[in-house]
N, C-alpha and C positions, 0 to 999 in steps of 0.2 A: 409849462411848468414854472412855477413862481418860487420863489427863494425867501426867506425871511430871516432876520435876525434872533438872536436868542431873545431879546425882549419881544418882539413881534410875534415868535413862536409860543411865547408863554402867554400872550394875550390870546392867540387863538385857541390855545388849550384850556384857557379860564384859570390860570394858577398865575401866582407873582413870579416876575422873572429870578428873584433871589431864589424861590423853591426849586424853579427848575435848576439852576445853577448848584444849589445843594444836593437834588437826585443823581446830577450827572457826576458830582465830585464824589457820591459815596456809591457809586455804580450801581444806581436803583433801576436806570434807565439807560437805554443805548443813546450814544450823544453820535451826530455827524462829524465827521473828519474836521480837524481845525487848518484854517489857511492862515497864511501870513499877509496882510494886508498893510501895506506901509510899514509901520512899528508894531502894530498891534495883532494879535491873533484872536481871529472870529472864526465862528462857526455859521456856516451857511445851511439854513433849516431848508427840505424840500417839503412838499405837501405829503410825499412818502415818509418822510422822517417823523411827521408829525402825526402821523396816523399810526405808525408803530409805537410810538411813545404814548398816545391815547389808549393803547391797547394795555399799557403796564400800570397806568395811574388809577384805576379801581384795584389793584391788587398792593397797592403799597399802602401801609397802614403805619402810620409812627407819630400821629399828631395826639395833642394833649385828649381829644375825644376818645381815640381809640386806648389809649392809657388808662384812663378813668374807666372806661368800660371793662377792660381786661381786668382791673382790680376789683371792681364791683363782682364780674363772675367769679373770681378766686373766693372771695369772702362767701358766697352765697355757697359755693361748692364745700367750704371749709364747716360751713353752719348747718348743714343738713348731714344727719347722722347716718 
């Protein structure tokens, strides 16, 4: 069983590590427990944690693309009588 840092886990998931940290901060995805290593607090990601997060990623919609798609859909609904 391998363990990954947050940066390495983000790379495996195919997203930027800052995006992963934002999703964790916003409670959009479950994060592994934090550990204190030296003077730093780190998360140790396992393969199981990464697979669990991978299931949540398609459900997260908050980017510019989805925002503009939602706006277009709303304007189309308003235009139809």
